[in-house]
FIKOLZA-1660 file (N, C-alpha, C; in steps of 0.1 Angstrom, whole numbers, plus 5000, padded with zeros to 4 digits):
% residues 179
   i   px   py   pz ch aa at
   1 3485 2577 5407  A  X  N
   1 3499 2577 5399  A  X CA
   1 3505 2594 5401  A  X  C
   2 3514 2594 5401  A  X  N
   2 3522 2603 5404  A  X CA
   2 3525 2610 5388  A  X  C
   3 3522 2625 5391  A  X  N
   3 3524 2634 5381  A  X CA
   3 3539 2635 5377  A  X  C
   4 3545 2632 5367  A  X  N
   4 3558 2630 5364  A  X CA
   4 3564 2641 5355  A  X  C
   5 3556 2647 5348  A  X  N
   5 3558 2661 5340  A  X CA
   5 3559 2673 5349  A  X  C
   6 3570 2681 5347  A  X  N
   6 3573 2692 5354  A  X CA
   6 3563 2702 5352  A  X  C
   7 3562 2712 5360  A  X  N
   7 3549 2723 5358  A  X CA
   7 3552 2731 5347  A  X  C
   8 3565 2736 5343  A  X  N
   8 3568 2744 5333  A  X CA
   8 3562 2737 5317  A  X  C
   9 3566 2723 5317  A  X  N
   9 3562 2716 5306  A  X CA
   9 3546 2720 5305  A  X  C
  10 3540 2717 5314  A  X  N
  10 3525 2717 5314  A  X CA
  10 3519 2731 5311  A  X  C
  11 3527 2739 5316  A  X  N
  11 3522 2754 5311  A  X CA
  11 3526 2756 5297  A  X  C
  12 3536 2750 5295  A  X  N
  12 3540 2751 5278  A  X CA
  12 3531 2746 5271  A  X  C
  13 3527 2732 5273  A  X  N
  13 3515 2726 5265  A  X CA
  13 3502 2731 5264  A  X  C
  14 3497 2735 5278  A  X  N
  14 3486 2745 5276  A  X CA
  14 3486 2757 5268  A  X  C
  15 3497 2763 5268  A  X  N
  15 3499 2775 5259  A  X CA
  15 3499 2772 5245  A  X  C
  16 3505 2760 5240  A  X  N
  16 3505 2756 5227  A  X CA
  16 3489 2750 5222  A  X  C
  17 3483 2745 5230  A  X  N
  17 3469 2743 5229  A  X CA
  17 3462 2753 5226  A  X  C
  18 3463 2763 5234  A  X  N
  18 3457 2777 5233  A  X CA
  18 3459 2784 5221  A  X  C
  19 3471 2781 5214  A  X  N
  19 3475 2790 5204  A  X CA
  19 3469 2782 5192  A  X  C
  20 3469 2770 5190  A  X  N
  20 3465 2761 5182  A  X CA
  20 3449 2762 5182  A  X  C
  21 3441 2764 5190  A  X  N
  21 3426 2767 5192  A  X CA
  21 3425 2781 5183  A  X  C
  22 3433 2791 5191  A  X  N
  22 3432 2804 5182  A  X CA
  22 3435 2805 5167  A  X  C
  23 3444 2794 5162  A  X  N
  23 3445 2792 5149  A  X CA
  23 3435 2789 5140  A  X  C
  24 3431 2777 5146  A  X  N
  24 3417 2769 5142  A  X CA
  24 3406 2780 5139  A  X  C
  25 3404 2786 5152  A  X  N
  25 3394 2798 5153  A  X CA
  25 3393 2807 5141  A  X  C
  26 3407 2812 5141  A  X  N
  26 3409 2823 5130  A  X CA
  26 3406 2818 5116  A  X  C
  27 3414 2807 5113  A  X  N
  27 3410 2800 5102  A  X CA
  27 3395 2800 5095  A  X  C
  28 3389 2794 5107  A  X  N
  28 3373 2792 5105  A  X CA
  28 3366 2804 5102  A  X  C
  29 3370 2816 5111  A  X  N
  29 3363 2828 5111  A  X CA
  29 3365 2837 5095  A  X  C
  30 3379 2834 5089  A  X  N
  30 3385 2838 5079  A  X CA
  30 3378 2833 5067  A  X  C
  31 3373 2819 5068  A  X  N
  31 3369 2811 5058  A  X CA
  31 3352 2817 5056  A  X  C
  32 3346 2818 5071  A  X  N
  32 3334 2823 5071  A  X CA
  32 3330 2836 5063  A  X  C
  33 3340 2844 5066  A  X  N
  33 3342 2860 5059  A  X CA
  33 3342 2859 5045  A  X  C
  34 3349 2848 5042  A  X  N
  34 3355 2848 5026  A  X CA
  34 3341 2844 5019  A  X  C
  35 3333 2834 5025  A  X  N
  35 3320 2828 5020  A  X CA
  35 3308 2840 5022  A  X  C
  36 3310 2847 5030  A  X  N
  36 3298 2857 5031  A  X CA
  36 3302 2869 5020  A  X  C
  37 3313 2872 5019  A  X  N
  37 3320 2883 5009  A  X CA
  37 3315 2877 4996  A  X  C
  38 3318 2864 4990  A  X  N
  38 3314 2861 4978  A  X CA
  38 3297 2861 4978  A  X  C
  39 3291 2859 4987  A  X  N
  39 3275 2857 4985  A  X CA
  39 3271 2871 4984  A  X  C
  40 3280 2883 4993  A  X  N
  40 3274 2894 4992  A  X CA
  40 3276 2900 4978  A  X  C
  41 3287 2897 4974  A  X  N
  41 3292 2902 4959  A  X CA
  41 3282 2899 4948  A  X  C
  42 3278 2886 4950  A  X  N
  42 3270 2881 4939  A  X CA
  42 3256 2886 4941  A  X  C
  43 3251 2889 4952  A  X  N
  43 3239 2897 4955  A  X CA
  43 3239 2913 4950  A  X  C
  44 3251 2916 4953  A  X  N
  44 3254 2931 4949  A  X CA
  44 3252 2930 4932  A  X  C
  45 3261 2923 4925  A  X  N
  45 3260 2923 4911  A  X CA
  45 3244 2921 4907  A  X  C
  46 3238 2908 4913  A  X  N
  46 3226 2909 4909  A  X CA
  46 3214 2920 4910  A  X  C
  47 3217 2927 4919  A  X  N
  47 3210 2941 4924  A  X CA
  47 3213 2951 4915  A  X  C
  48 3226 2952 4911  A  X  N
  48 3234 2961 4904  A  X CA
  48 3223 2959 4889  A  X  C
  49 3226 2949 4883  A  X  N
  49 3220 2945 4870  A  X CA
  49 3204 2949 4868  A  X  C
  50 3198 2945 4880  A  X  N
  50 3183 2948 4879  A  X CA
  50 3178 2964 4880  A  X  C
  51 3189 2968 4886  A  X  N
  51 3185 2984 4888  A  X CA
  51 3193 2994 4878  A  X  C
  52 3201 2986 4871  A  X  N
  52 3207 2996 4858  A  X CA
  52 3200 2992 4846  A  X  C
  53 3209 2998 4835  A  X  N
  53 3204 2995 4825  A  X CA
  53 3208 2983 4816  A  X  C
  54 3216 2972 4826  A  X  N
  54 3221 2962 4819  A  X CA
  54 3210 2950 4820  A  X  C
  55 3199 2954 4827  A  X  N
  55 3185 2944 4829  A  X CA
  55 3180 2944 4814  A  X  C
  56 3179 2955 4808  A  X  N
  56 3172 2956 4793  A  X CA
  56 3181 2949 4784  A  X  C
  57 3196 2950 4785  A  X  N
  57 3203 2941 4775  A  X CA
  57 3199 2927 4777  A  X  C
  58 3196 2920 4787  A  X  N
  58 3192 2907 4786  A  X CA
  58 3184 2903 4775  A  X  C
  59 3172 2909 4774  A  X  N
  59 3165 2903 4763  A  X CA
  59 3170 2908 4750  A  X  C
  60 3179 2919 4748  A  X  N
  60 3185 2921 4733  A  X CA
  60 3195 2911 4733  A  X  C
  61 3201 2909 4741  A  X  N
  61 3212 2898 4739  A  X CA
  61 3203 2882 4736  A  X  C
  62 3194 2882 4742  A  X  N
  62 3188 2869 4739  A  X CA
  62 3183 2868 4725  A  X  C
  63 3177 2881 4719  A  X  N
  63 3172 2885 4706  A  X CA
  63 3185 2880 4696  A  X  C
  64 3196 2889 4702  A  X  N
  64 3206 2887 4690  A  X CA
  64 3212 2873 4690  A  X  C
  65 3213 2866 4699  A  X  N
  65 3215 2850 4701  A  X CA
  65 3204 2844 4691  A  X  C
  66 3193 2846 4692  A  X  N
  66 3182 2840 4682  A  X CA
  66 3184 2844 4669  A  X  C
  67 3186 2856 4669  A  X  N
  67 3189 2860 4654  A  X CA
  67 3199 2855 4646  A  X  C
  68 3210 2853 4656  A  X  N
  68 3223 2847 4650  A  X CA
  68 3221 2831 4646  A  X  C
  69 3214 2825 4655  A  X  N
  69 3208 2812 4653  A  X CA
  69 3201 2810 4638  A  X  C
  70 3191 2820 4638  A  X  N
  70 3182 2819 4624  A  X CA
  70 3193 2824 4612  A  X  C
  71 3201 2831 4616  A  X  N
  71 3211 2834 4604  A  X CA
  71 3220 2821 4601  A  X  C
  72 3221 2813 4612  A  X  N
  72 3231 2801 4608  A  X CA
  72 3222 2793 4601  A  X  C
  73 3211 2791 4603  A  X  N
  73 3202 2783 4596  A  X CA
  73 3199 2787 4582  A  X  C
  74 3196 2800 4581  A  X  N
  74 3197 2805 4566  A  X CA
  74 3210 2802 4562  A  X  C
  75 3218 2804 4565  A  X  N
  75 3233 2803 4558  A  X CA
  75 3233 2787 4554  A  X  C
  76 3232 2777 4563  A  X  N
  76 3230 2763 4560  A  X CA
  76 3220 2760 4547  A  X  C
  77 3208 2765 4549  A  X  N
  77 3198 2766 4538  A  X CA
  77 3205 2769 4524  A  X  C
  78 3212 2782 4525  A  X  N
  78 3217 2786 4514  A  X CA
  78 3226 2778 4508  A  X  C
  79 3237 2773 4515  A  X  N
  79 3248 2762 4510  A  X CA
  79 3241 2751 4505  A  X  C
  80 3230 2746 4509  A  X  N
  80 3224 2738 4503  A  X CA
  80 3217 2738 4492  A  X  C
  81 3211 2751 4490  A  X  N
  81 3206 2753 4475  A  X CA
  81 3216 2754 4466  A  X  C
  82 3227 2762 4471  A  X  N
  82 3238 2762 4462  A  X CA
  82 3244 2750 4456  A  X  C
  83 3244 2739 4463  A  X  N
  83 3248 2727 4462  A  X CA
  83 3240 2719 4451  A  X  C
  84 3227 2723 4452  A  X  N
  84 3218 2716 4446  A  X CA
  84 3218 2724 4432  A  X  C
  85 3220 2737 4429  A  X  N
  85 3221 2745 4421  A  X CA
  85 3231 2741 4411  A  X  C
  86 3243 2737 4419  A  X  N
  86 3255 2735 4411  A  X CA
  86 3253 2721 4404  A  X  C
  87 3246 2713 4412  A  X  N
  87 3242 2698 4406  A  X CA
  87 3233 2700 4393  A  X  C
  88 3222 2708 4394  A  X  N
  88 3216 2711 4384  A  X CA
  88 3224 2718 4371  A  X  C
  89 3230 2726 4375  A  X  N
  89 3238 2731 4366  A  X CA
  89 3248 2723 4357  A  X  C
  90 3252 2716 4364  A  X  N
  90 3258 2704 4357  A  X CA
  90 3255 2694 4350  A  X  C
  91 3241 2694 4349  A  X  N
  91 3234 2685 4339  A  X CA
  91 3231 2697 4327  A  X  C
  92 3230 2710 4328  A  X  N
  92 3225 2718 4318  A  X CA
  92 3239 2723 4313  A  X  C
  93 3250 2723 4316  A  X  N
  93 3260 2728 4313  A  X CA
  93 3264 2725 4298  A  X  C
  94 3270 2734 4291  A  X  N
  94 3273 2733 4277  A  X CA
  94 3284 2723 4278  A  X  C
  95 3287 2714 4266  A  X  N
  95 3280 2716 4256  A  X CA
  95 3266 2708 4258  A  X  C
  96 3255 2712 4251  A  X  N
  96 3243 2705 4254  A  X CA
  96 3244 2694 4242  A  X  C
  97 3235 2682 4246  A  X  N
  97 3235 2673 4237  A  X CA
  97 3228 2675 4224  A  X  C
  98 3214 2682 4227  A  X  N
  98 3208 2686 4217  A  X CA
  98 3214 2695 4205  A  X  C
  99 3224 2701 4211  A  X  N
  99 3230 2710 4199  A  X CA
  99 3240 2701 4191  A  X  C
 100 3245 2692 4199  A  X  N
 100 3255 2682 4191  A  X CA
 100 3249 2675 4180  A  X  C
 101 3236 2670 4185  A  X  N
 101 3227 2661 4176  A  X CA
 101 3223 2669 4165  A  X  C
 102 3218 2680 4168  A  X  N
 102 3209 2691 4157  A  X CA
 102 3225 2693 4147  A  X  C
 103 3235 2697 4150  A  X  N
 103 3246 2700 4141  A  X CA
 103 3250 2688 4135  A  X  C
 104 3251 2674 4141  A  X  N
 104 3253 2666 4131  A  X CA
 104 3245 2661 4121  A  X  C
 105 3230 2662 4124  A  X  N
 105 3223 2657 4115  A  X CA
 105 3219 2671 4104  A  X  C
 106 3224 2684 4107  A  X  N
 106 3223 2692 4098  A  X CA
 106 3234 2689 4086  A  X  C
 107 3246 2685 4092  A  X  N
 107 3257 2684 4081  A  X CA
 107 3255 2671 4073  A  X  C
 108 3245 2661 4077  A  X  N
 108 3246 2648 4071  A  X CA
 108 3239 2648 4057  A  X  C
 109 3248 2643 4047  A  X  N
 109 3246 2643 4034  A  X CA
 109 3234 2633 4032  A  X  C
 110 3230 2632 4019  A  X  N
 110 3220 2624 4016  A  X CA
 110 3223 2609 4015  A  X  C
 111 3234 2607 4015  A  X  N
 111 3238 2591 4012  A  X CA
 111 3240 2585 4025  A  X  C
 112 3237 2592 4037  A  X  N
 112 3240 2588 4050  A  X CA
 112 3227 2588 4058  A  X  C
 113 3224 2576 4065  A  X  N
 113 3211 2575 4071  A  X CA
 113 3217 2571 4087  A  X  C
 114 3210 2581 4095  A  X  N
 114 3213 2578 4110  A  X CA
 114 3202 2571 4115  A  X  C
 115 3206 2559 4121  A  X  N
 115 3192 2550 4127  A  X CA
 115 3193 2549 4143  A  X  C
 116 3202 2555 4148  A  X  N
 116 3202 2557 4161  A  X CA
 116 3215 2565 4168  A  X  C
 117 3214 2566 4182  A  X  N
 117 3225 2574 4187  A  X CA
 117 3227 2570 4203  A  X  C
 118 3239 2570 4206  A  X  N
 118 3244 2568 4219  A  X CA
 118 3247 2582 4226  A  X  C
 119 3241 2586 4238  A  X  N
 119 3247 2596 4245  A  X CA
 119 3253 2595 4257  A  X  C
 120 3263 2603 4259  A  X  N
 120 3268 2604 4274  A  X CA
 120 3268 2617 4277  A  X  C
 121 3262 2621 4284  A  X  N
 121 3261 2635 4289  A  X CA
 121 3273 2640 4296  A  X  C
 122 3277 2651 4293  A  X  N
 122 3291 2657 4300  A  X CA
 122 3288 2663 4312  A  X  C
 123 3293 2668 4323  A  X  N
 123 3291 2673 4334  A  X CA
 123 3303 2682 4335  A  X  C
 124 3304 2692 4347  A  X  N
 124 3314 2703 4348  A  X CA
 124 3328 2696 4343  A  X  C
 125 3335 2699 4339  A  X  N
 125 3350 2694 4335  A  X CA
 125 3350 2684 4326  A  X  C
 126 3340 2677 4322  A  X  N
 126 3340 2666 4312  A  X CA
 126 3332 2669 4299  A  X  C
 127 3335 2661 4288  A  X  N
 127 3329 2666 4276  A  X CA
 127 3316 2658 4274  A  X  C
 128 3306 2660 4265  A  X  N
 128 3295 2653 4263  A  X CA
 128 3300 2647 4250  A  X  C
 129 3294 2636 4249  A  X  N
 129 3298 2624 4238  A  X CA
 129 3285 2618 4231  A  X  C
 130 3287 2618 4219  A  X  N
 130 3276 2608 4214  A  X CA
 130 3283 2602 4201  A  X  C
 131 3277 2590 4202  A  X  N
 131 3278 2578 4187  A  X CA
 131 3269 2577 4180  A  X  C
 132 3268 2582 4167  A  X  N
 132 3260 2580 4157  A  X CA
 132 3260 2569 4151  A  X  C
 133 3249 2560 4148  A  X  N
 133 3248 2549 4142  A  X CA
 133 3239 2548 4131  A  X  C
 134 3244 2543 4122  A  X  N
 134 3237 2544 4109  A  X CA
 134 3242 2535 4096  A  X  C
 135 3235 2538 4087  A  X  N
 135 3239 2531 4072  A  X CA
 135 3246 2542 4063  A  X  C
 136 3254 2536 4055  A  X  N
 136 3262 2545 4045  A  X CA
 136 3260 2539 4032  A  X  C
 137 3254 2546 4021  A  X  N
 137 3252 2540 4008  A  X CA
 137 3268 2537 4002  A  X  C
 138 3276 2546 4004  A  X  N
 138 3290 2541 4001  A  X CA
 138 3301 2543 4012  A  X  C
 139 3313 2542 4008  A  X  N
 139 3324 2544 4018  A  X CA
 139 3328 2559 4014  A  X  C
 140 3325 2566 4001  A  X  N
 140 3329 2578 4000  A  X CA
 140 3320 2587 4005  A  X  C
 141 3306 2584 4006  A  X  N
 141 3297 2594 4014  A  X CA
 141 3301 2594 4029  A  X  C
 142 3303 2582 4034  A  X  N
 142 3310 2579 4050  A  X CA
 142 3322 2590 4051  A  X  C
 143 3331 2588 4045  A  X  N
 143 3341 2596 4046  A  X CA
 143 3344 2610 4045  A  X  C
 144 3332 2615 4033  A  X  N
 144 3328 2627 4034  A  X CA
 144 3320 2636 4041  A  X  C
 145 3310 2626 4050  A  X  N
 145 3307 2631 4060  A  X CA
 145 3315 2633 4072  A  X  C
 146 3324 2625 4075  A  X  N
 146 3334 2626 4085  A  X CA
 146 3340 2638 4082  A  X  C
 147 3344 2640 4073  A  X  N
 147 3356 2652 4069  A  X CA
 147 3346 2666 4070  A  X  C
 148 3331 2663 4068  A  X  N
 148 3325 2677 4070  A  X CA
 148 3325 2678 4083  A  X  C
 149 3322 2669 4093  A  X  N
 149 3323 2671 4108  A  X CA
 149 3334 2676 4114  A  X  C
 150 3343 2671 4107  A  X  N
 150 3359 2676 4112  A  X CA
 150 3362 2688 4110  A  X  C
 151 3357 2694 4097  A  X  N
 151 3358 2707 4090  A  X CA
 151 3352 2718 4099  A  X  C
 152 3341 2714 4102  A  X  N
 152 3329 2724 4107  A  X CA
 152 3337 2729 4121  A  X  C
 153 3345 2722 4128  A  X  N
 153 3350 2726 4142  A  X CA
 153 3342 2725 4152  A  X  C
 154 3329 2722 4152  A  X  N
 154 3319 2724 4160  A  X CA
 154 3325 2712 4173  A  X  C
 155 3326 2703 4168  A  X  N
 155 3333 2690 4176  A  X CA
 155 3346 2691 4179  A  X  C
 156 3350 2687 4192  A  X  N
 156 3363 2685 4195  A  X CA
 156 3372 2674 4191  A  X  C
 157 3364 2664 4188  A  X  N
 157 3368 2652 4183  A  X CA
 157 3358 2643 4176  A  X  C
 158 3364 2639 4163  A  X  N
 158 3355 2632 4153  A  X CA
 158 3361 2619 4151  A  X  C
 159 3357 2607 4155  A  X  N
 159 3365 2594 4154  A  X CA
 159 3355 2585 4146  A  X  C
 160 3361 2580 4139  A  X  N
 160 3356 2568 4128  A  X CA
 160 3364 2558 4128  A  X  C
 161 3357 2546 4135  A  X  N
 161 3364 2533 4136  A  X CA
 161 3370 2526 4123  A  X  C
 162 3379 2519 4122  A  X  N
 162 3382 2517 4110  A  X CA
 162 3371 2505 4104  A  X  C
 163 3366 2499 4113  A  X  N
 163 3358 2488 4108  A  X CA
 163 3348 2493 4101  A  X  C
 164 3344 2505 4101  A  X  N
 164 3334 2511 4094  A  X CA
 164 3337 2514 4079  A  X  C
 165 3350 2513 4078  A  X  N
 165 3356 2518 4064  A  X CA
 165 3362 2505 4053  A  X  C
 166 3355 2492 4059  A  X  N
 166 3361 2480 4054  A  X CA
 166 3355 2480 4042  A  X  C
 167 3343 2481 4040  A  X  N
 167 3333 2477 4027  A  X CA
 167 3333 2489 4018  A  X  C
 168 3335 2488 4006  A  X  N
 168 3334 2499 3998  A  X CA
 168 3319 2502 3993  A  X  C
 169 3313 2493 3994  A  X  N
 169 3300 2493 3990  A  X CA
 169 3291 2503 4002  A  X  C
 170 3296 2506 4011  A  X  N
 170 3291 2513 4024  A  X CA
 170 3287 2504 4036  A  X  C
 171 3277 2505 4041  A  X  N
 171 3273 2497 4052  A  X CA
 171 3273 2502 4066  A  X  C
 172 3271 2494 4076  A  X  N
 172 3268 2501 4090  A  X CA
 172 3279 2508 4094  A  X  C
 173 3279 2520 4103  A  X  N
 173 3290 2528 4106  A  X CA
 173 3288 2531 4122  A  X  C
 174 3298 2536 4129  A  X  N
 174 3295 2543 4142  A  X CA
 174 3307 2554 4141  A  X  C
 175 3300 2566 4142  A  X  N
 175 3310 2579 4144  A  X CA
 175 3307 2583 4158  A  X  C
 176 3319 2584 4163  A  X  N
 176 3321 2590 4179  A  X CA
 176 3325 2604 4178  A  X  C
 177 3315 2613 4184  A  X  N
 177 3319 2628 4184  A  X CA
 177 3318 2631 4199  A  X  C
 178 3328 2643 4201  A  X  N
 178 3329 2648 4214  A  X CA
 178 3329 2662 4215  A  X  C
 179 3325 2669 4223  A  X  N
 179 3325 2685 4225  A  X CA
 179 3325 2688 4239  A  X  C
% end
């Protein structure tokens, strides 16, 4: 078969092919130099750290991190203790039920006999409540006792249901006290 391409085109194609080979070889060489540079820099930094005072910093930094972790554990433990202390404090917060019962019994006249009580213990932000249940010898003794409780100002609320006042001869009563 005859060569139909002129010699000038053949020469130009040969020159283009040579340039492409040169560009590819230059790109590969540049990439190789970049990789060598990265590896050399990492070795140099590693050698610098080992030979300088920065090597002594590594254990110190590790110790600081361990101390920070231990500190975080201590803070978590302190927060847990604080929450438990608040819970315990809410059970012992004022007003104490025992002081309420003691005050109610100190003011009790002879015509009143307390036979039981129901307690609703207050927590932080809520009042304690007690309900005194008993027998009154007369309605006047019961009304006098309720008036004594109201006048004392120890309790914030003294409530005597109307059902307790129905009988003149006295009888069972329930007094609700709140502090």
